[in-house]
N, C-alpha and C positions, 0 to 999 in steps of 0.2 A: 280470918284476917287478924293480924296482931293489932293491939291498941296503939295509940299515939306515943305513949311512953316507951313501949317496946320498939318503936321505930325511931323516934327522935331523942330518946334518953341517952345519958352518958355511956351506957353499955348497950345501946340499942342497935337495931339492924343497920342503920346508916353509919354509925360510928365504927361498926365491925367490918362493913363491906364497901363503903363509898370512900375512895381515896380523897384525902383533903377535907373530909367532913369534920366540922367542929361543933360540938354540942352548944346550943344557944338556948337558954331558958325561955327567952322571948319567942323563939320559933316554935318550941313545944307548946307554949301557952296559946299561941295563935292557932296551931293545928287542933288543939283540944277545943277551942272556941268554935272553929269551923265544923268540927265533928258534932258538937252539940247542936249547932244550927241545922245540920242535915238529918239528925235522928229525932229532932223534936216532933211531936205529934199534934202541936197546936194548930198547924196550918192545914186544915182539911178542906176538901171540896164541898161545896154546897150540893147535897144530893138532888135537890130539886132543879137546879140550873146547870149542874156539872161545870160550874165555873168557880173562880176564886174571887172573893172580895178583897179590896186593898188591905183590910184589917187582917185577912187570913194569910198574907204573905209574910213569912218570917224573914227579918232582915238583920244583918250584922255589919257594923262599920268598924274597920280596923286600920289604924294608922301604924304602919310598920316601917321604921326608918331604915336608911341604907345599911346593908350588911347583915340584916336580920335573917335573910333567906325566906322571904314571904311567899315566893312562887311555890316552893316545895311545901310550905306550911299550909297552903290551900289545895294544891294539886293532890297530895297524898290522901287526905281525908275525902276529897272528891271522888277519886277512883275507888277508894275502899268502900264508899257508900253504895256502889252498884247503881247509882242513878245516872241518867243521861244529863250531862252538864255542858253548858256553854261557858267558855272562858272568853271574855271580851277585853281587849287591850286597846290602847290608843296608838301604839307604834309597832311597826314591822319588826324592829329589833327585839322587842319583848316576845313577840310571836315566835321569832326564830329561836330565841333562848329556850322557850317552853318546849318547842317541837324537837329541837336538835340537841338539847342538853338535859332538860328535866325529864321529858317523857322516856328517852332511852334508859335513864337511870331507874325510873319506876318500873319499866318493863323488865329490866334485868333482875331486879331484886324483889319486886312485889307482885306485879300483875303482868305476867308474860304475854297474855292474850289481849291486852288492852288495845282497843281500836281508837286511835286518836288521829285527827286530821285538821287541816286548816281550810276554812272556806272563805273565799275573797269575793269582792264585787264581781258581777258578771263580765265586766270589761276586761278582766284579767284572763279570760278564757277564749280560745279560738272558736269561731262559728264556722262550721264546715260548709254551711250554705253560702256564706259570704266568701269563704275561701275558694269554693268552686266557681262562684260568679266571677271572682277576680281572675282565676286561672283562664276562664273562657275569654277574657278580654285582655290578653297579655300586651296590648299596645300601650298599656299604662307605663309611663316613663319611670314611675317609682318602683316598678316591680322588676327587680334584677334576677337574672337566671340563677345566680349563685344562691340568692335568698330562696327561690322556689325549690331548688334542690335540697337545701338544708331543711326547710320546713316539711317538704315531702318525706324526707328520711325520718324526721322527728315524729311525724304523724303516725308512723308505723309502730312507734314504741311508747308514745305518751298515753296515759290513761285519762287525764282530765283536760289536756290541752292548755296547761297553765303556762303563761308567757314567762314566768320566773325561770322556767327550764331553758329558755333561749337566752343564755347569758351574753350572746354576741349581738343581740338586738338592742339598739339604742333606746333609752328610756322614753324619749318623745318621738318614737318612730312613726312617720306617717303611714307606713305599710301596716303596722299593727292596728291603727285606727280604721283601716279598711276591712280588717278580717276578724276583729274581736266581736264578742257577743254584746249586743245592745238591745235593750227592751223594745225600742221602737222599730227594730228590724226583725224581731223574732216572729216567725210564722206559726209557732206552737206546733200542735199536732198535724197541721197542714204542711209542715216543712218536709221536703223530700229527704232530708237528712235526719229526720226525727229519731230513727232507730239507732243511729250512730252518734247522736248529739253528745258532745263532751259535757255540757251543762247538765243534761239529763242524767248522765252517768255519775257526775259529781253529787247530784241530789240523792241518787239511790245510795251511794256510798255514805253520804252524810246521815241519811236516815238510819243506817245500820251502825254508825259509829257510837262509841261510848262517850267520847269527849270531843267537842268541836271547839276550835280556836278561831275567833273572828275578831274584827276590829269594831270599835264603837259605832262607826258610821254604818256598817252593815247591820249591826244589831238594831239600831234605831230606824234604819230603813225598813227592816222587817216589822218593827212595831208600828210604823206609820202605815205600811201596806195592810197589815192585819186590821188596823183601825177602820179602814174603808170597807172591810168585809169582802174584798175582791182578791184573795190569794194570800200568799206568804212567800218570804224570801228564804227562810230557814226551816228545816223540819221542826216538828213540835218539840218543845222543851218546857221543863218545869223548874229548872234551877239555872240561875245566871250568876257568875262571879265576874265582877268588874274590877280589873286591875287598872292602875293609872286613872282612878275614879275621879280625880280632881278635874278632869276634862269633861265630865258628863253633862253638866249644865249647858256648856257651849255647844256640844255636839247635838244634844236633844233640841236645843233652840233651832238649829238648822232644819231638822227633820219634822218638827211640829209646826213649822211656818210655811209660807208660800213665797215663791219668787217668780219673776218674769224678766227676761232680758232680751236685749237686741240680738245678742249672739245666738240665743235659742231659736229665734225666728229666722235668722240668717242660715243656721244649720239646717233647719227644716226646709227652707227654700232651696238650699244647695242639694239636699238629698232628693227632693222632688225632681229637680232638673236633671241630676245625674241618672236617676232611675228612668226618667222619661226618655232620655237619649239612648239608654242601653236596652230598654224593654218595650218601648212603644215606637210607632212610626205614624206618618201621615197626620191627619187632623188631631188624633188623640195626643200625639207628641206635642204638637203646637199648642194645644189647649193647656196641657200640664206645664209646659215651659212658660207660657204666658201667666198662669196662675202663680208660679214661683216668682216671676219678675214683679207682678203686682204686689205680692207680699213683701218683697225687698223694698219696693218704693214706699209702701205704707209704713213699714217699721222705721225706715230712714227719716221720713217726714215726722213721725212721732218723736224720734230721738232728737231731731233738730229743734223741736218745740220745747224740749226740756232744757233747763239752764246748763250752760257749757262748763261751768266751773268744776274742776275735778275734786273729788272727795265724797264723803258720806253726809247726807242731809235729811232732815225730817221732811215727810210729805205733809205739807200744810194746805188745807183746802181754802185758806184765806190768803195764801201767798200769790200775789199778782204775777210773779215770775213763772208760776206753774199753770196759769190760766190756759195758755195755748195747749199745753200737754193734756189737760183735762178734756178740752174740746176735741182733741185728736183721738182720745181713748175709744169712743164709740165707733169711730170710723175704722180704727185698726181691729177692734174686736169683731165688728161686722165683716170685715174682709177675711179674718181668720175663720169665721163661721161659713162664709161663702166658699173658702178654700176646702173646708170639710165636705161641703155638698159636692163640689167638683170631684174630689177624690173618691167619694162614695160612688159616683157615677162610673168613674174609671174602674173601681173595684168590681162593679157589676159585670163588666165586659172583658176585663184583662186580669191576668195573673200578676202578682207582684205585691209589694209592701204598701199598697194604697190605703188599705184599711188602717194600718198602723200609723201612717202619715196623717190620716184624718183624725185619729184619736189624739195625736200630738197637737194638731191645730185646735181641736176642741178644748183640750186641756189648757193650752196657752191663752185662749180667749177667756176661759173661766178665771184663770189666775189674774190676768190683767184687770178684768172687771172687779174681782174681789179686792184687789189691792187699791185700785184707784177710786173705788166706792167708799172705802174707809170704814170706820166703826158704824154700828147701827145708829140711826137717828135718835138723838136724845141721850146717848151714852157719853158721859164725861170722858175726856181724853185720858185722865188718870185712872179710870176704871175699865177702859177697853182691854179686852184679852190680848190684843195685838198692838204693836206700835208699827207705824207705816213710815217707810223711808226709801231713799234711792241713793245709788252710788254711781258716780260718773268716773270712768277711767279713760285712758287714752283710746282704747279700742271698744269699750262696752258701756252700756247703760243698763243697770239692774234695778228693778223695783222689788221691794220686799215687804211682807207682812210677818213680823217676828213676834212670837209670844213674849210678853213682858215677864211672865213667870212660867216655868215648865212643871211646877209641882203638881198641878191638877192633871196635866197631860200624862205625867208619870203614874199617877194614881189610877187613871182610866185605862192605861195600856199595860205598862210593865207590872205594877203591883197587883192588878186585877187578873193577871193571866199566869203568874208563876207562883210556885210554893216557897222558893228560897231566893234571896238576893244577898250576895256578899259585896261590899264596897271596900276596896283597899287601895292604898297609895302610901307613899312616903310623906305626903303632905295633905292632911285632911283637917287639921286643927289650926285655929288662930287664937292667940292669947291662951293657949293650952286648953281649949275646949272645942267641941264639935258643933256648937249651936249654929254657926253659919252654914256648914255643909248640910246638916239635917234639915234646916228650914228651906234651903234652896232646892233640895231634892224631894221635898214633900214628905219627909219622914217625921214620925212622932219624936218629941223631945226625949222620951224614955226608951228610944231604940237602943238595944244593946250595942255598946261601943267599947273599943279597946285601943289604948295608945301605948305602943311599944317602942322604947328608945333604941337607938342604934347601939350595938355592942362595941363600937369603935371608941378608942380612948381619946376623945376630943380634948379633954382637959390637959393632957400632957403632950399631945401631938399636933395641936393647932393653936393658932392665935387669931383673934378677931381685931381688926384695926378699924377705928372710926376717927376721923379728924377731930381736933379739939374745937372749942367754941369760936375761935377766931377765924375758922375756915368759912368762906362765903356760902350762904344757903343757895339752893338751886335757882331761885328767882333773883338773886342779887347780882349786881354788876361785878364782873371779875370772876364769876364762878367757873366759866369754861376754861379760862387761863389757869386758874388754881387747880382744876381737875387735871389738866394736861401736865402741869409741873409735878403734881403728886403722883400721877401715874408713872412718870419717868423715874421718880425717886423709888417707888415701890418695885418697879421692874428691875432696876439696877440692884436693889437689895436682893432680889430673888435670882439674879443672873438669868433673866428671861423666864422661861418655864411658867408663863402667865397666860391665863384666859381672861380677857377683858370683856365684860358683858355690859352693853349699853341699852338704854331704854328707848332709843330712837335711832333710826338710820342716819339722820343728820348728825347726831352726837358722835356716832361711831366714825363717820367719814371725817368729821372735823378733827377728832383725836388722831386718827390715822394720818391725816395730812400734816398735822403738827409734829407727830412723834416718829414717823417711819424713818426719816432721814437722820434722826438724832440717836436712835437706839442702835447699839452695836450688836444686835441679835437678829436672826432671821424673823421677818414679820409677815404674817398672813392676815388676810381680811375676808370676811364672809362675802361671797358673791364672785370672788375671782376664780373659784373652782367649785365643783360639787361638794356638798357637805362631807360625805364620806372620804373624799380625797383630801380635803383640808384637815380633817381629824387625823387621818393617817400620817400626813406630813408633820403635823403638830406633835403627834406622839413619837414619831421617829426622830425628829430633830429636837433633842432634849432642851436646848436653850432658846427655843423659839417663842414667839408671842403671837397670839391669835386674837384679833379684834372681831367681835360678833354681836348680834342682836337676836331678838325674837326666839326662834326655835333652839338656839344654842343655850338658852337658860335652863333647858332640861334635856334629858336623854343623852348627854355627852358623858361617855364612860372612858376616861383616860387614866388608868391606874399608873402608879409609879412616879418617878421624878419629873417627867415632862410637864405635869400639871401640879405645881407647888404653890401657885398664887392664883386666887380667883378674886377679881376686882369687879364690883358693880358700881356704875357711875352714880346712881341715886336710887331712891326708893321707887319701885316699879308701879306707880299709880297709873291706871288706864286714863286715856284722854276723856275728860268728863263731858266733852261736847259730842261724843259719838251718840247717834240717835238711840241705840238700844240701851246704852249705859244711862243716858238721860231719862229714858222712859222708866227704867227700873228705879232710878233715884226718885223720880216723881211719885211712883207708886208707894215707896217707903214713906216719903214725906206726907202723902195724903192719908196715911194710916197712923200718923203721929210719931213715926220713927225718925232716926237721924241717919240719913243715907251714907254719910261719910264714915261713921264708926261701925255701922252694921253691914255695910256693903263694900265701900271702897277700900277701907283698911284691911278687912279679911282677905279680899282678892289680891291686894298687893303683898300681903304676908305670904300667901301661897306661892306667888311667883318668886319672892325673895328667898324663901326656903328652898325652892327648886334650884335657884342659882347657887346658893351656898352649898347645896348637896353635890355640886360638881367636884368638890375638892377631895373628899375622902371616899375612895372607891374600894379600898382594901384596908385591912387592919394595919398594914405596914406603911400606909401613906402618911404624909406629914406636910403641913403647909399653913398658909395664911389666907384668911378670908377678909377682904377689905371692902368697906362700903363708904363711898365718899359723899356722904350726905349727913350734914351736921344736925338735921332734924331728928335723928336718932337720939340725940342728947338734949336738944333745945326745945322739943315739943313734947307735950304730955303723952301723945299717942306713940311716940318713939319707944316708950317702955314696952308696948305690946310687941313691936317688932323685935326688940332685943330679947324678950322672953321667948320668942319663937325661934331664935337662932340656936345652932349647936352649942353645947355647954363648954366652949373654949374660953380662956381668959380674954378679957377685952383690954385693949391698950389704945391710947391716943398719941403714943410716942413712936416716931419713926425709928429712933435709935434702938428701941426694943425689937422692932421688926428686923432691923439689920442684924442685931445680936441673935435673933431666932434662927435666921438663915446661916449665920456664921457658925452656930452650934452644930448644924448639920454638916457643914464643910469640915469641921474638926473631927 
């Protein structure tokens, strides 16, 4: 196998054979660093335990900015190493890019026999048992003859039963919910369809693959299951590459915590009732239906006992408003345990999913009690491993116990079970260092790291606009009106072609209401159509304007003239009253740190950099990044944000913005 210079060099294999390939020194540098990670011999198994300690896991952290070509920079040394490797991403778009663009290139020029595949969560695959159950009861009004015929034909040719192959099936299809694989419906080896099971075939193929592409949620689901000692989600692996790694702490937080919700109980009750009506009769059916009704009543009484105000709030054992909920906890947990006993009796005399339903009831009872019991007696709140909170929405009530820090969980699961970890993203540094990311991920301060700048010519092709000091600060009176006026001026300078990123839904809607009728350009707003549809329209209509929040701050890839102006309304600090954010800030304070500078600022910088990264998607792009927050120049911490932005010239002058766009027109 050729070395990295022979592949990525100016006269290398890719330069000679891959159309459009441009030699990038940073890409070669990254590939060489990944190669060194994989060939290092420091990370050996302990021969006595046949396991790895966290100190024996070799880690590499690489920030590779837009345009560097980081996916090839880690994929090629990965496949050249001959090791079985998991590639974990946060988005489906990146998975598709890897599987449909990068892997074919590698197979064509380097490793023709490379076996690479994507593994998704089990709900993405059809369950033959549930399919045949549904076929047997075609009275279901949701089950159309045309759908039956199409799925029947598809089942004759599909290998894994992946719903992505059914491009005609709506994303939120109720039909798919009735026929997809679900752990609580799985009969395992007792299933009459076990020999033909798509999920079993997927796992066999995954075990034989050289490279698996998964998402972060599935990877951490696997780590959480392995931690219990009761199985695994993915085949054994010793090397994991995390792309879009800036999302890892938030994803890990979900899987190393516990949650209980009203809808989980309602779903269980609904499943019990439906199975009872289709698979039981007589007294057994009546008892099962009655058990389901009792569960619905108990969880509704528990939900009513909790405060009705919508939002996310801490669970405080001294809060008088929660006293009724704490009293209802034991009753609901006891009823869930009684439900388990009733289902076990059914399982002794009747075929069906009764054992799985019983396991769900037991698990729900355990989680409810764990959350509502709170930290161990005598443990100070600021030292508890978890923070406890609840969320009330229009349809649901969710209780959660969330890790305050995931560093120790990662050491016990990920770093203790693999030989190599690569963490890469376009945004892993704040104030030009990796200290925040390393500490939150439980990595040593001396972990090898590499920061590689974008090869794009930001200095000559971009301009960064920040209002001058007389612009109102976000908390000042008149800020909203000033933002709307400045947005209109900037959009007119750019002749549309603008992506407007807001830090809240309320701010986006207010700006849209103010500007939509005043702008002489097509206007789109997040929520009026699916994300991919909006982006397609925005890209196609060159002079359009797109108002957006949240997910549009990253993952938007619109090269060319359609996106020539990116505006962020203000610095994207998270809401400090969120229970998890509050708990993490308290933990830092209890250890003598400053949570604003060591936690809130770095997280806001990551998000700001992601938003700014929407502008330059190719070397031919050109445009303006505008941040309408005077704190960038009026506050000391503003310098950290400015240092983290692309190296374009900064201006406070709207006339210079207008001149910049006029130069393009000429």
